[in-house]
Every structure is written in C-alpha cells, then in structure tokens.
Backbone as a ProteinNet text record, in pm:
[ID]
protein_1_A
[PRIMARY]
MNASIRKFLKEEDGVTALEYGLLAAVIAGILIAVGNAQIKSFFETLFTNLSALATKASGSAAPPAGGN
[TERTIARY]
2280.6	2226.8	2075.5	2029	1884.7	1810.7	1873.5	1809.3	1792.1	1891.9	1880.6	1775.7	1762.7	1659.4	1521.2	1504.5	1375.5	1341.4	1442.6	1420.1	1377	1441.9	1406.7	1263.2	1223.1	1088.2	981.6	1016.4	920.9	910.8	1010.2	1012.5	896.7	815.6	698.1	702	806.6	812.5	809.4	887.4	890.6	759.1	696.3	568	461.6	461.7	364.3	383.4	507.6	534.5	489.1	512.4	469.7	317.3	249.1	102.8	49.1	107.7	64.5	92.8	205.5	238.8	140	104.9	7.3	-130.4	-168	-296.5	-300.8	-193.3	-187	-194.6	-128.3	-131.5	-272	-341.2	-477.6	-570.8	-559.5	-644	-615.8	-488.5	-453	-509	-501.3	-555.8	-705.8	-775.2	-920.6	-954.5	-883	-909.1	-883.7	-779.2	-748.1	-854.3	-895	-993.4	-1129.7	-1170.2	-1303.7	-1308.5	-1206.6	-1214.7	-1124.1	-1087.1	-992.4	-1042.5	-1165.2	-1219.4	-1229.9	-1272.6	-1285.9	-1150	-1050.8	-916.4	-859.4	-877.2	-826.5	-893.3	-1023.3	-1096.9	-1051.4	-1031.3	-986.9	-853.3	-756.1	-624	-624.5	-704.8	-714.9	-769.2	-873.2	-930.4	-830.5	-763.7	-665.7	-555.4	-496.4	-386.1	-432.5	-553.1	-607.5	-623.5	-678.3	-696.3	-562.4	-466.9	-334.3	-267.1	-281.4	-223.8	-287	-418.1	-487.6	-444.5	-429.4	-384.8	-242.7	-154.7	-16.6	-10	-89.3	-92.4	-144.8	-250.2	-308.8	-211.1	-143.3	-50.1	71	115.7	233.1	196.8	69.3	24.9	53.7	93.4	123.4	8	-7.7	-109	-40.6	-113.7	-57	-17.4	96.1	137.6	38.8	22	-71.5	-26.7	-121.9	-91.4	-6.9	78.3	162.1	303.8	324	457	493.8	407.1	437.5	388.8
887.5	768.7	761.7	784.6	780	886.2	1002.1	1110.2	1070.4	1004.5	964.2	854.1	766.5	662	725.1	821.3	890	965.1	1029.6	1102.5	1006.2	890.4	790.1	741.4	718	669.2	774.1	904.1	1010.7	1041.6	1001.6	1029.3	956.9	1031.1	972.5	978.6	1032.1	1043.6	907.2	813.8	680.3	607	626.8	561.8	615.4	745.7	805.4	752.8	744.6	691.7	546.6	470.4	330.5	320.6	406.7	405.4	438.6	538.1	573	458.8	392.7	278.6	165	135.3	29.5	66.5	192	238	225.5	264.2	251.7	105.5	17	-125.7	-182.9	-142.8	-191.1	-141.8	-14.2	40.6	-29.4	-51.7	-122.1	-263.5	-331.4	-466.6	-470	-373.6	-366.1	-339.6	-245.7	-215.3	-335.6	-409.6	-528.5	-635.9	-656.8	-761.1	-728.8	-603.7	-565.6	-544.5	-480.1	-441.1	-517.4	-638.9	-714.8	-734.2	-774.3	-798.5	-668.4	-561.7	-433.8	-379.3	-393.7	-345.5	-423.9	-555.2	-639.2	-600.6	-583.3	-545.5	-409	-315.6	-181.8	-187.1	-259	-264.4	-343.5	-447.8	-521.4	-431.4	-355.8	-263.3	-154.2	-100.9	4.6	-41.5	-157.2	-204.8	-249.9	-301.3	-335.6	-209.7	-104.8	21.2	84.2	81.3	136.2	59.8	-71.6	-153.6	-120.7	-104.5	-70.3	67.3	162.9	296.1	293.4	216.7	207.5	142.1	39.1	-28	66.2	139	233	346.6	397.4	508.7	468.3	344.6	299.7	259.2	241.6	203.9	59.2	-17.1	-158.1	-244.3	-352	-450.4	-585.3	-685	-819.7	-858.1	-924.4	-964.6	-1063.9	-1062.8	-1156.9	-1299.9	-1391.7	-1532.7	-1590.8	-1562.2	-1627.9	-1580.4	-1486.1	-1437.8	-1318.9	-1273.5	-1158.5	-1032.6
3797.6	3732.6	3750.3	3873.5	3898.4	3818.2	3802.3	3726.6	3580.1	3524.6	3384.1	3366.5	3464.1	3457.8	3466.5	3559.6	3571.9	3443	3384.8	3260.1	3149.6	3142.5	3042	3061.7	3185.6	3213.1	3183.3	3197.6	3168.6	3019.8	2943.9	2799.8	2732.1	2657.1	2593.2	2441.2	2381.9	2236.2	2168.7	2216.7	2157.5	2174.5	2288.2	2314.9	2219.4	2197.4	2106.6	1964.7	1920.3	1786.6	1776.5	1880.4	1882.5	1876.2	1949.6	1947.1	1808	1743.8	1608	1510.8	1526.8	1441.4	1458.6	1582.8	1609.2	1553.6	1569.4	1517.3	1365	1298.5	1152.4	1109.9	1183.4	1150.3	1167.2	1271.6	1294.6	1184	1148.7	1042.6	910	879.5	755.5	755.9	869.2	879.8	857.4	912.8	894.1	748	686.6	545.4	456.2	484.6	404.7	425.4	550.8	580.3	520	528.9	483.6	332.8	277.4	137.9	44.8	80.3	-1.2	-143.9	-161.2	-295.7	-374.2	-307.6	-375.6	-417.4	-330.5	-361.8	-479.4	-477.9	-586.7	-718.2	-716.3	-836.5	-887.5	-797.1	-835.4	-907.9	-851.1	-912.6	-1043.4	-1052.2	-1178.4	-1289.1	-1258.5	-1356.4	-1392.6	-1292.4	-1316	-1410.7	-1383.5	-1465.9	-1604.8	-1614.3	-1745.9	-1830.2	-1770.3	-1842.2	-1879.6	-1788.2	-1818.4	-1931.6	-1930.5	-2036.4	-2171.3	-2173.5	-2297.8	-2347.8	-2256.8	-2296.6	-2351.7	-2288.4	-2334.6	-2471.9	-2493.3	-2623.3	-2730.9	-2698.6	-2794.1	-2825.2	-2724.3	-2743.1	-2825.8	-2809.9	-2885.1	-3027.2	-3054.3	-3187.2	-3220.3	-3121.7	-3148.2	-3102.2	-3168.1	-3131.6	-3129.5	-3095.9	-3095	-3236.6	-3254.2	-3389.2	-3448.6	-3580.1	-3642	-3622.6	-3633.4	-3609.7	-3719.7	-3779.2	-3877.8	-3859.3	-3770.1	-3747.1	-3834.1	-3923.1	-4009.2	-3946.9
[MASK]
++++++++++++++++++++++++++++++++++++++++++++++++++++++++++++++++++++

C-alpha cells in the first residue's frame, strides 16, 4: 500500500498536463483582454466578406421591393 502511495505521489504526468492547461488558459485570457476589439473587428470583416462572396457566387441579390 505504501509503495502505491509513493508511486502516486511521484507521478508527474497529470501535474504536467495541468500546468500546460493553466498556461493555455492564462495565454487565452491575456489575448482576449488585450485584443478583444481587434478580434471582434477581424471576425466581423471576415464574415461580411464571406457573405458577400457567397451572395456573388450564387448570383442572388436581395429581392426587389415589391415582391417580384
């Protein structure tokens, strides 16, 4: 029993994974805090451009104002 407890305490694989997870969370938090406006602007531009390309590729436009 004592040997298995010692082995468990020496095991560092889970600790390393936890450290990497915490590091990734901190980096993500910093990126969100610092670049929130830039990220939002980037995605708005991206989706606007994709929408325009999809509309152009399909050959459809907004229907005329009379329903025809």
